[in-house]
KOLNUGU-744784 format. One line per field, with one value per residue (C-alpha): residue number from 1; residue in one letter; y, x, z. Coordinates in Angstrom, 1 decimal. Example, Ala and Ser with C-alpha at 12.3 -4.5 7.8 and 13.67 -1.06 7.14 Angstrom:
// KOLNUGU-744784
nr <- (1, 2)
rest <- (A, S)
v <- (-4.5, -1.1)
u <- (12.3, 13.7)
w <- (7.8, 7.1)
// end
This chain:
// KOLNUGU-744784
nr <- (1, 2, 3, 4, 5, 6, 7, 8, 9, 10, 11, 12, 13, 14, 15, 16, 17, 18, 19, 20, 21, 22, 23, 24, 25, 26, 27, 28, 29, 30, 31, 32, 33, 34, 35, 36, 37, 38, 39, 40, 41, 42, 43, 44, 45, 46, 47, 48, 49, 50, 51, 52, 53, 54, 55, 56, 57, 58, 59, 60, 61, 62, 63, 64, 65, 66, 67, 68, 69, 70, 71, 72, 73, 74, 75, 76, 77, 78, 79, 80, 81, 82, 83, 84, 85, 86, 87, 88, 89, 90, 91, 92, 93, 94, 95, 96, 97, 98, 99, 100, 101, 102, 103, 104, 105, 106, 107, 108, 109, 110, 111, 112, 113, 114, 115, 116, 117, 118, 119, 120, 121, 122, 123, 124, 125, 126, 127, 128, 129, 130, 131, 132, 133, 134, 135, 136, 137, 138, 139, 140, 141, 142, 143, 144, 145, 146, 147, 148, 149, 150, 151, 152, 153, 154, 155, 156, 157, 158, 159, 160, 161, 162, 163, 164, 165, 166, 167, 168, 169, 170, 171, 172, 173, 174, 175, 176, 177, 178, 179, 180, 181, 182, 183, 184, 185, 186, 187, 188, 189, 190, 191, 192, 193, 194, 195, 196, 197, 198, 199, 200, 201, 202, 203, 204, 205, 206, 207, 208, 209, 210, 211, 212, 213, 214, 215, 216, 217, 218, 219, 220, 221, 222, 223, 224, 225, 226, 227, 228, 229, 230, 231, 232, 233, 234, 235, 236, 237, 238, 239, 240, 241, 242, 243, 244, 245, 246, 247, 248, 249, 250, 251, 252, 253, 254, 255, 256, 257, 258, 259, 260, 261, 262, 263, 264, 265, 266, 267, 268, 269, 270, 271, 272, 273, 274, 275, 276, 277, 278, 279, 280, 281, 282, 283, 284, 285, 286, 287, 288, 289, 290, 291, 292, 293, 294, 295, 296, 297, 298, 299, 300, 301, 302, 303, 304, 305, 306, 307, 308, 309, 310, 311, 312, 313, 314, 315, 316, 317, 318, 319, 320, 321, 322, 323, 324, 325, 326, 327, 328, 329, 330, 331, 332, 333, 334, 335, 336, 337, 338, 339, 340, 341, 342, 343, 344, 345, 346, 347, 348, 349, 350, 351, 352, 353, 354, 355, 356, 357, 358, 359, 360, 361, 362, 363, 364, 365, 366, 367, 368, 369, 370, 371, 372, 373, 374, 375, 376, 377, 378, 379, 380, 381, 382, 383, 384, 385, 386, 387, 388, 389, 390, 391, 392, 393, 394, 395, 396, 397, 398, 399, 400, 401, 402, 403, 404, 405, 406, 407, 408, 409, 410, 411, 412, 413, 414, 415, 416, 417, 418, 419, 420, 421, 422, 423, 424, 425, 426, 427, 428)
rest <- (M, N, I, L, V, V, G, S, G, G, R, E, H, T, L, A, W, K, L, S, Q, S, K, K, C, Q, N, L, Y, I, A, P, G, N, A, G, T, G, S, V, A, Q, N, V, P, I, D, A, G, D, F, E, G, I, K, N, L, I, L, E, K, E, I, E, L, V, V, V, G, P, E, V, P, L, V, D, G, I, R, D, Y, L, L, S, H, E, K, L, E, K, L, K, I, V, G, P, G, K, E, G, A, Q, L, E, G, S, K, D, Y, A, K, R, F, M, Q, K, H, G, I, P, T, A, A, S, K, T, F, T, K, E, A, L, A, E, A, V, E, Y, L, K, T, V, K, M, P, I, V, L, K, A, D, G, L, A, A, G, K, G, V, I, I, C, K, N, L, K, E, A, N, S, T, L, D, K, M, L, T, K, S, M, F, G, S, A, S, H, R, V, V, I, E, E, F, L, S, G, I, E, L, S, V, F, V, L, T, D, G, K, S, Y, K, I, L, P, E, A, K, D, Y, K, P, I, G, E, N, N, T, G, P, N, T, G, G, M, G, S, I, S, P, V, N, F, A, Q, G, D, F, L, E, K, V, E, K, R, I, I, I, P, T, V, E, G, L, K, K, E, H, I, D, Y, Q, G, F, I, F, I, G, L, M, N, V, H, G, D, P, Y, V, I, E, Y, N, V, R, M, G, D, P, E, T, Q, V, V, M, P, R, I, N, N, D, L, I, D, L, M, E, A, T, A, D, G, K, L, S, E, Y, A, L, D, I, D, P, K, T, A, S, T, V, V, M, V, A, G, G, Y, P, D, T, Y, D, K, G, E, I, I, N, G, L, A, T, P, S, D, H, S, I, V, F, H, A, G, T, K, R, S, G, N, D, I, V, T, N, G, G, R, V, L, A, V, T, G, L, G, D, N, M, Q, E, A, L, D, R, S, Y, N, L, V, S, N, I, H, W, N, N, V, Y, F, R, K, D, I, G, H, D, L, M, S, M, E)
v <- (18.7, 17.7, 14.8, 12.9, 10.9, 8.1, 7.5, 9.1, 7.9, 9.1, 7.6, 9.6, 12.7, 12.1, 11.3, 14.5, 16.5, 15.1, 15.5, 19.1, 20.3, 19.6, 22.6, 20.5, 20.3, 22.4, 21.2, 18.4, 16.7, 13.8, 11.8, 11.4, 12.9, 14.3, 17.1, 17.4, 16.7, 19.8, 21.7, 20.6, 19.3, 19.7, 17.2, 15.6, 13.8, 10.6, 7.3, 5.3, 2.4, 4.7, 3.9, 5.6, 8.9, 8.7, 8.2, 11.2, 13.4, 12.5, 13.4, 16.7, 17.7, 16.7, 14.6, 13.1, 11.2, 9.1, 7.8, 4.9, 4.9, 2.0, -1.7, -2.2, -0.3, -1.9, -5.3, -4.5, -3.6, 0.4, 0.4, -1.9, -0.1, 3.3, 2.1, 0.3, 3.7, 5.0, 8.5, 7.4, 5.1, 7.4, 8.0, 7.6, 5.3, 4.4, 1.3, -2.5, -4.1, -6.4, -9.5, -8.1, -6.9, -10.6, -10.4, -8.7, -9.7, -13.3, -14.6, -18.0, -16.6, -14.7, -18.1, -19.9, -17.1, -17.1, -20.8, -21.0, -18.4, -19.5, -16.5, -17.6, -17.4, -19.7, -23.0, -23.1, -24.9, -23.3, -24.5, -23.9, -24.5, -27.6, -29.0, -27.9, -31.7, -31.9, -28.3, -29.7, -32.9, -30.9, -28.5, -31.7, -32.1, -28.7, -27.1, -24.4, -21.3, -21.2, -18.3, -18.3, -15.8, -14.9, -15.3, -12.0, -8.3, -7.6, -4.3, -5.5, -7.3, -10.9, -12.4, -14.4, -16.0, -19.0, -20.3, -23.9, -26.3, -25.6, -21.9, -22.8, -25.1, -22.5, -19.6, -21.7, -22.5, -18.9, -17.9, -20.5, -21.5, -18.2, -15.7, -14.1, -11.8, -11.9, -13.3, -12.6, -15.7, -18.1, -19.4, -19.7, -20.0, -22.0, -20.9, -21.7, -19.3, -17.6, -16.1, -12.8, -9.2, -7.5, -4.7, -3.5, -2.8, -0.7, -1.1, 1.0, -0.9, 0.1, -3.4, -3.7, -2.0, -1.2, 1.3, 0.4, 3.1, 3.7, 0.6, 1.1, -0.7, -0.7, -1.4, -3.2, -4.5, -1.6, -2.2, -1.3, -3.9, -5.3, -6.8, -6.7, -7.4, -6.2, -2.9, -1.2, 0.2, 2.2, 3.8, 3.5, 4.4, 4.6, 3.8, 0.3, 0.0, -3.7, -3.8, -2.3, -3.7, -7.5, -7.8, -5.4, -7.1, -10.5, -8.8, -7.6, -10.6, -13.3, -11.4, -8.1, -9.6, -12.8, -10.8, -8.5, -11.2, -13.3, -10.7, -10.6, -14.4, -14.4, -11.6, -9.4, -5.7, -4.0, -0.4, 0.7, 0.2, -3.3, -3.4, -6.4, -7.3, -9.2, -11.1, -11.0, -14.6, -14.7, -12.4, -14.2, -12.5, -14.1, -12.7, -12.6, -10.8, -8.7, -5.5, -3.9, -0.3, 1.9, 1.1, 3.1, 4.3, 3.6, 6.1, 8.7, 8.0, 7.0, 9.7, 12.7, 10.7, 11.0, 14.2, 13.7, 15.1, 12.8, 13.5, 12.9, 9.8, 8.7, 9.7, 7.5, 4.5, 5.1, 5.6, 2.5, 4.9, 4.1, 2.9, 6.3, 7.7, 8.1, 8.4, 10.8, 9.7, 11.8, 10.1, 11.7, 9.4, 9.8, 8.5, 8.6, 8.1, 7.1, 8.6, 6.6, 6.6, 5.1, 1.5, 1.0, -1.6, -2.7, -0.2, 3.4, 7.0, 9.3, 13.1, 14.0, 17.5, 17.5, 20.6, 21.5, 20.7, 22.5, 24.2, 21.9, 22.8, 21.6, 19.0, 17.9, 17.4, 15.9, 13.6, 13.1, 9.7, 9.3, 13.1, 15.5, 19.1, 19.9, 23.4, 25.3, 22.1, 19.2, 16.0, 12.3, 10.0, 6.9, 4.6, 5.8, 9.4, 11.2, 10.1, 12.6, 12.7, 14.0, 14.0, 14.1, 13.4, 10.4, 8.2, 9.9, 13.3, 12.2, 10.4, 13.4, 15.8, 13.3, 12.8, 16.6, 17.5, 14.5, 16.1, 19.2, 17.5, 16.3, 14.9, 12.8, 9.5, 9.8, 7.0, 6.3, 4.1, 5.7, 3.1, 3.4, 2.9, 1.7, -1.7, -0.4, 2.2, -0.8, -2.4, 0.8)
u <- (-17.4, -17.0, -14.5, -13.5, -10.3, -10.4, -7.1, -4.3, -1.0, 1.6, -0.7, -3.6, -1.6, -0.6, -4.1, -5.1, -2.4, -3.2, -7.1, -6.5, -4.9, -8.1, -10.3, -13.2, -12.3, -14.5, -14.1, -11.8, -11.8, -9.7, -10.6, -8.7, -5.7, -2.4, -0.3, 0.7, -2.9, -3.9, -2.1, -4.3, -7.8, -9.6, -8.9, -11.8, -11.2, -13.2, -11.4, -11.2, -12.8, -15.8, -18.1, -21.0, -19.1, -17.9, -21.5, -22.8, -19.9, -20.8, -24.5, -23.7, -21.0, -22.8, -19.9, -20.2, -16.9, -15.3, -11.6, -10.7, -6.9, -6.2, -6.9, -8.5, -11.9, -12.3, -11.7, -14.2, -16.8, -16.7, -18.4, -21.2, -22.1, -22.2, -24.0, -26.5, -27.8, -30.8, -29.5, -26.2, -27.1, -25.7, -22.6, -19.3, -16.8, -13.3, -12.5, -14.0, -16.8, -16.1, -15.8, -13.5, -11.3, -10.6, -8.0, -6.0, -7.9, -6.9, -3.9, -5.8, -8.6, -6.1, -4.3, -7.5, -8.5, -5.4, -5.2, -8.6, -8.1, -4.6, -2.6, 1.0, 1.9, 4.1, 3.0, 1.3, -0.7, -2.6, -2.8, -4.8, -3.7, -5.5, -3.7, -0.2, 1.1, 0.1, 1.9, 5.1, 5.1, 4.4, 7.7, 9.7, 8.5, 9.3, 12.6, 14.1, 14.0, 10.4, 7.8, 5.3, 2.5, -0.3, -3.5, -5.1, -4.0, -1.0, 0.0, 2.6, 4.6, 3.0, 5.5, 8.7, 11.1, 12.8, 16.1, 16.0, 13.7, 14.4, 13.5, 10.5, 9.0, 9.6, 8.1, 5.2, 4.5, 4.7, 2.4, -0.4, -0.1, 1.1, -0.6, 2.5, 0.6, -2.6, -5.9, -4.2, -1.9, -4.7, -4.4, -0.6, 0.0, 3.1, 4.4, 7.3, 10.3, 10.5, 14.2, 14.1, 13.4, 10.4, 8.1, 4.5, 2.2, -0.9, -4.1, -7.3, -10.7, -14.1, -15.2, -15.2, -12.3, -9.0, -5.9, -2.6, -0.7, 3.1, 4.8, 7.1, 9.7, 9.3, 12.1, 10.5, 13.5, 14.6, 18.6, 20.6, 21.4, 17.7, 18.8, 16.7, 12.9, 10.3, 8.7, 5.7, 8.3, 11.3, 11.5, 10.3, 11.2, 9.2, 9.5, 11.4, 14.1, 13.7, 10.1, 9.5, 8.3, 8.1, 7.9, 5.0, 3.2, 3.5, 2.2, -0.8, -1.6, -1.0, -1.9, -4.0, -6.3, -7.0, -7.5, -10.0, -11.9, -11.7, -13.6, -16.1, -16.5, -17.0, -19.7, -17.5, -18.4, -15.0, -14.3, -10.9, -7.2, -5.5, -2.1, -0.2, 3.0, 5.1, 8.4, 10.2, 11.7, 14.1, 11.8, 8.5, 6.1, 4.6, 2.1, 3.2, 0.2, -3.0, -3.6, -6.9, -5.7, -2.7, 0.8, 2.5, 5.1, 4.5, 1.6, 4.4, 6.1, 3.0, 0.8, 3.2, 3.8, 0.2, -0.3, -4.3, -7.0, -7.0, -10.8, -11.8, -9.9, -11.8, -15.0, -14.5, -13.7, -16.8, -19.1, -17.6, -16.5, -12.7, -12.6, -13.3, -10.2, -6.8, -3.9, -1.1, 2.0, 5.0, 8.3, 10.2, 11.4, 10.3, 12.0, 10.7, 12.9, 10.9, 12.1, 11.4, 11.5, 14.6, 13.5, 10.9, 9.5, 9.9, 9.2, 9.9, 9.2, 6.5, 6.1, 9.5, 9.4, 10.3, 12.6, 13.6, 10.4, 10.6, 8.0, 7.2, 8.8, 8.1, 10.4, 10.4, 7.7, 7.3, 4.4, 3.5, 2.8, 2.9, 2.7, 0.6, 0.3, 1.2, 0.7, 2.9, 5.1, 4.8, 5.8, 6.2, 3.1, 4.0, 6.8, 7.0, 7.0, 7.7, 8.2, 10.4, 9.8, 12.0, 11.3, 14.1, 14.9, 16.7, 16.8, 20.0, 18.5, 15.4, 17.4, 19.6, 16.5, 14.9, 18.1, 19.0, 15.5, 16.1, 19.4, 17.4, 15.0, 15.7, 14.3, 15.6, 16.6, 15.5, 16.5, 16.4, 17.9, 20.7, 20.4, 17.1, 17.5, 21.2, 20.2, 18.0, 21.2, 23.5, 21.3, 21.4)
w <- (-5.5, -1.8, -1.2, 1.8, 2.2, 5.0, 6.6, 8.3, 6.8, 4.1, 1.5, 2.5, 2.8, -1.0, -2.0, -0.5, -1.9, -5.4, -5.2, -3.8, -7.1, -9.2, -10.1, -9.1, -5.5, -3.5, 0.1, 0.9, 4.2, 5.7, 8.6, 10.8, 8.9, 10.5, 10.8, 7.0, 5.7, 7.4, 4.8, 2.1, 3.5, 6.6, 9.4, 11.2, 14.2, 13.2, 13.1, 10.0, 11.7, 13.0, 10.1, 11.9, 12.4, 8.8, 7.6, 9.6, 8.3, 4.7, 5.2, 7.1, 4.7, 1.6, 0.6, -3.1, -3.5, -1.0, -1.4, 1.1, 1.8, 4.2, 4.1, 7.4, 6.8, 3.5, 4.7, 7.6, 4.9, 4.9, 1.2, 2.0, 5.3, 3.5, 0.5, 2.4, 3.9, 1.9, 1.6, 0.4, -2.5, -5.2, -3.2, -5.3, -3.4, -4.6, -2.7, -3.0, -1.1, 1.6, -0.5, -3.0, -0.2, 0.8, -1.8, 0.8, 3.9, 3.5, 2.0, 1.6, -0.2, -2.6, -3.1, -4.1, -6.3, -8.1, -8.7, -9.8, -12.5, -13.5, -12.2, -11.6, -7.8, -5.5, -4.7, -1.0, 1.4, 4.4, 8.1, 11.2, 14.8, 15.0, 12.0, 13.4, 13.5, 9.7, 8.9, 10.8, 8.6, 5.4, 6.4, 6.0, 2.5, 1.1, 0.1, 2.3, 2.7, 3.1, 3.5, 6.4, 5.9, 8.5, 6.6, 7.9, 8.3, 9.9, 9.1, 6.5, 9.0, 8.9, 6.5, 7.6, 5.4, 7.2, 6.1, 7.7, 9.0, 12.8, 12.3, 10.2, 13.0, 15.8, 13.8, 12.8, 16.5, 17.5, 14.5, 15.3, 18.8, 20.4, 18.3, 17.2, 14.9, 16.7, 15.1, 11.7, 12.4, 13.3, 10.0, 8.2, 4.5, 4.0, 0.7, -1.9, -1.7, -4.9, -5.8, -7.7, -7.7, -6.0, -7.6, -7.4, -10.1, -9.6, -11.3, -11.3, -12.0, -12.5, -12.4, -16.0, -17.6, -15.9, -16.2, -15.2, -13.1, -13.0, -11.2, -8.3, -6.1, -2.5, 0.3, 3.2, 5.3, 8.3, 7.5, 4.5, 1.9, 2.9, 6.1, 9.5, 10.0, 7.7, 8.0, 6.4, 3.8, 4.1, 0.5, -3.0, -6.6, -9.8, -12.7, -12.2, -14.9, -15.2, -15.4, -18.8, -22.3, -22.6, -18.7, -18.4, -21.2, -19.5, -16.0, -18.1, -19.9, -17.4, -14.1, -14.6, -17.2, -15.6, -12.0, -13.3, -15.3, -12.3, -10.4, -12.9, -13.1, -9.3, -9.6, -7.3, -8.2, -7.8, -7.9, -6.6, -6.6, -7.1, -5.7, -7.2, -5.3, -7.9, -8.0, -11.3, -11.6, -14.5, -16.5, -15.5, -13.2, -10.1, -7.7, -4.1, -2.9, -3.5, -1.8, -2.5, -2.1, -3.0, -1.4, 1.1, 0.5, -3.2, -3.3, -2.7, -6.0, -8.1, -7.7, -8.5, -11.9, -12.8, -14.7, -14.8, -12.5, -9.8, -9.3, -12.8, -12.6, -9.3, -10.6, -13.7, -11.4, -9.4, -12.4, -14.4, -17.1, -16.8, -20.4, -21.6, -19.6, -20.9, -18.4, -19.0, -17.2, -16.4, -17.7, -14.7, -12.0, -8.4, -5.1, -1.7, 1.4, 4.7, 8.0, 10.7, 14.7, 16.4, 17.3, 14.6, 13.7, 17.5, 20.3, 19.7, 21.2, 20.2, 20.8, 19.5, 17.9, 14.5, 13.1, 9.5, 7.7, 4.1, 2.0, -1.0, -4.2, -7.9, -7.4, -3.7, -1.3, 2.4, 3.0, 6.6, 8.0, 11.6, 12.7, 14.8, 15.9, 19.6, 20.2, 17.8, 17.2, 14.8, 16.8, 15.8, 16.5, 14.8, 13.5, 10.1, 10.4, 7.1, 3.4, 1.6, -2.3, -5.1, -8.6, -11.3, -15.2, -13.8, -10.6, -9.4, -10.0, -7.8, -5.0, -4.6, -4.1, -1.5, 0.4, 0.2, 1.8, 4.4, 5.4, 6.7, 8.8, 12.3, 15.5, 18.4, 17.2, 13.6, 11.4, 7.6, 5.0, 2.8, 0.0, -1.5, -5.3, -5.1, -6.3, -9.4, -10.4, -10.5, -13.3, -15.4)
// end
């Protein structure tokens, strides 16, 4: 089978790595890919947003299965575009259409969806620039701290927790009137702050049935002890020790089933991943957000724990046959530590030569996120550069393997958090 992965980050490297292990994989392409994906697939210099270029590639290479990694092309309607072509009507695509992708594309849409279908989430209200005065008055009535969320896509950085009313008013003004997150913050969701522990649950659905993938915990803040501004993710752990048994049963009953059934009731034909960002509040799950694709860097700890042939799983999703499929999950722990360019998530340099990249082993692997080739060198080409994953019989062993590999990799002004997983180990 000829397969295309769309995207260029660590998530896409991980998906390509897993797909390439299948006996069904004949030719694997990734558009546009990075320096790491070239070791498991053929990189094609077509941007994820170039729908026509991707369509032409699919026709030229006789691609049968497309797995869309990032959210932007999904929200922009890549599935609808490709399937509208008369020669691509039978193409298998993992990733929702434009309507389903609104679960991530609009925080306000997602909130209304959850409220309509009785899915537990924080109380909220949405405001536009024209309603700024009303929003300011509303802030006076709510309890601090408060969460302000850009309605649209903001590369995982459009969420700000404000500790007091002065900070909330100032941030709201920046978001609505000064376009702090560009067009993404033309509308802002003011949301109740939930105190608890975050985690992510991943679901695959073919529009009728679903499978629950391994859960993971992401580490968003740049600084240790979860300090500093949010990033796209500084590390991840799977499984999550506090999210087992009764808690996961609550997640399935109160959130996953109503979400899948809600999509059916809305007549949204959805084949792909649903990433549910959760808050565990005194043992009860609340939805913080939906994403309509796998997370990054969570994919780097989820995929290594799936023993199944990923092509089989993707085909079952695209063909509506997921109910016939049984997942085989490895009980091992996976950890990933993200190595970033100094200065990230603000300004940072690109083009730094990366030294010490190791050959993957059975228990550790380096997934590339922001890299490219420059002559004989691999250089940095983004804020989040590498995700270093370790597998072990327990969390400590997995983390040791991640950090041992990290210690061998160097470039000018490299940075990584040294406390990934420490909060979970204190619970054991």
